[in-house]
C-alpha positions as CSV (number, residue, x, y, z in Angstrom):
1,E,-11.9,10.7,-0.3
2,V,-10.9,6.9,0.5
3,V,-9.4,7.3,3.6
4,R,-8.3,9.9,6.2
5,T,-6.3,8.5,9.1
6,S,-4.0,9.3,12.2
7,R,-3.5,5.6,12.7
8,A,-1.5,4.5,10.1
9,V,1.0,1.6,10.6
10,L,4.2,1.8,8.8
11,L,6.1,-1.2,7.6
12,L,9.5,-0.7,6.7
13,E,11.5,-3.2,4.4
14,T,15.1,-3.0,3.2
15,S,15.4,-0.5,0.4
16,H,11.9,0.4,0.3
17,P,10.4,3.7,1.4
18,P,7.8,3.0,4.2
19,T,4.5,1.3,3.1
20,F,1.4,3.0,4.9
21,Y,-1.3,0.3,6.1
22,L,-4.5,2.2,7.0
23,P,-7.1,0.9,9.6
24,W,-10.2,-0.6,7.8
25,S,-12.1,1.1,10.4
26,D,-11.0,4.7,8.2
27,V,-11.5,3.7,5.1
28,A,-14.9,4.1,2.8
29,R,-15.2,0.4,2.3
30,H,-17.9,0.6,0.6
31,L,-15.4,2.0,-2.5
32,L,-13.5,-0.9,-2.4
33,Q,-14.3,-4.3,-4.1
34,P,-12.4,-7.7,-4.1
35,A,-9.9,-8.3,-6.9
36,A,-9.3,-11.4,-8.6
37,G,-5.7,-13.2,-7.6
38,G,-3.2,-12.8,-4.9
39,S,0.1,-13.2,-4.3
40,V,2.5,-14.4,-1.1
41,C,4.9,-12.2,0.8
42,E,7.7,-14.0,2.4
43,W,7.8,-11.9,5.6
44,K,3.7,-11.2,5.5
45,G,2.1,-14.2,4.2
46,P,-1.1,-14.5,1.4
47,A,-2.0,-11.1,0.3
48,K,-5.4,-9.9,-1.1
49,Y,-6.3,-7.3,-3.9
50,W,-9.0,-4.8,-3.9
51,T,-10.4,-2.8,-6.6
52,L,-11.5,1.1,-6.2
53,A,-15.0,1.3,-7.6
54,D,-16.9,4.7,-7.6
55,G,-20.0,4.2,-9.9
56,S,-18.4,3.5,-13.4
57,R,-14.6,4.5,-12.6
58,R,-12.7,1.7,-11.5
59,L,-8.7,1.1,-10.5
60,P,-8.2,-2.4,-10.4
61,K,-6.0,-3.6,-7.7
62,V,-5.2,-0.4,-6.4
63,A,-4.8,-1.7,-2.7
64,W,-3.9,-5.0,-0.9
65,S,-4.2,-6.3,2.7
66,Y,-3.0,-9.1,4.4
67,P,-6.2,-10.5,6.6
68,D,-4.1,-13.4,7.8
69,P,-0.5,-12.4,8.2
70,M,2.3,-14.7,9.3
71,P,3.5,-14.4,12.8
72,G,5.3,-10.8,13.6
73,A,2.9,-9.1,10.9
74,E,-0.2,-9.3,13.1
75,P,-0.1,-5.3,13.4
76,I,-1.0,-5.1,9.5
77,S,-4.2,-7.6,9.3
78,D,-6.9,-5.2,10.2
79,C,-5.3,-2.7,7.4
80,V,-5.2,-2.1,3.6
81,A,-2.5,-0.4,1.9
82,F,-2.7,1.4,-1.4
83,Y,-0.4,1.8,-4.3
84,A,0.1,5.7,-4.6
85,E,0.8,5.8,-8.2
86,R,-2.8,6.0,-9.7
87,L,-4.2,8.1,-6.3
88,Q,-3.6,11.3,-4.9
89,C,-2.2,10.2,-1.4
90,T,-1.0,13.1,1.2
91,V,1.0,12.3,4.6
92,G,0.8,15.2,6.7
93,G,-0.9,17.3,3.7
94,E,2.4,16.9,1.8
95,A,2.2,14.8,-1.5
96,V,3.3,11.1,-1.7
97,R,5.6,10.2,-4.9
98,P,5.2,6.3,-5.4
99,Q,8.1,3.8,-5.2
100,P,9.3,3.2,-8.4
101,G,9.0,0.2,-10.4
102,G,5.2,-0.2,-10.3
103,V,5.7,-2.9,-8.2
104,Y,6.0,-2.1,-4.9
105,G,3.7,-0.1,-2.4
106,G,6.2,2.4,-0.9
107,W,5.1,5.9,-0.2
108,I,8.0,8.5,-0.8
109,T,7.4,11.6,1.5
110,P,9.4,14.9,0.9
111,E,12.0,14.1,3.7
112,L,13.1,10.6,2.4
113,V,16.1,10.3,0.2
114,G,17.1,7.3,-2.2
115,P,17.7,5.2,-3.9
116,F,14.8,3.0,-3.4
117,K,14.3,-0.4,-4.7
118,G,12.3,-0.4,-7.6
119,V,14.7,1.9,-9.9
120,V,16.7,0.5,-13.1
121,G,19.1,-2.0,-11.8
122,S,17.9,-2.5,-8.2
123,S,16.2,-6.0,-9.0
124,G,19.2,-7.5,-7.4
125,W,19.0,-5.7,-4.1
């Protein structure tokens, strides 16, 4: 188990399912190592990426964080988010599906209905 929390910060962006930002204090931080590279979000600022490492098993860039976010995004400064596509993620005991497209980090829970950005033809949304 990498993280268990009841204090997730949900971030909603247009055409996306929610992204769950999880407090670092609830994360098994020893399992995460800084990953090379980064990116910049026009709303949240510079992102840092994380590799999940457990012995010889590694999932490169499976998580990201905004340690110094732009004004308005401060609630996620002490949090990390995970791509659900390579992990077994649940919310309230229900399995999560990853947002389509492999680029976005939204978590689709059973009650959400799309379409969501990431499906074929959605790059202009």
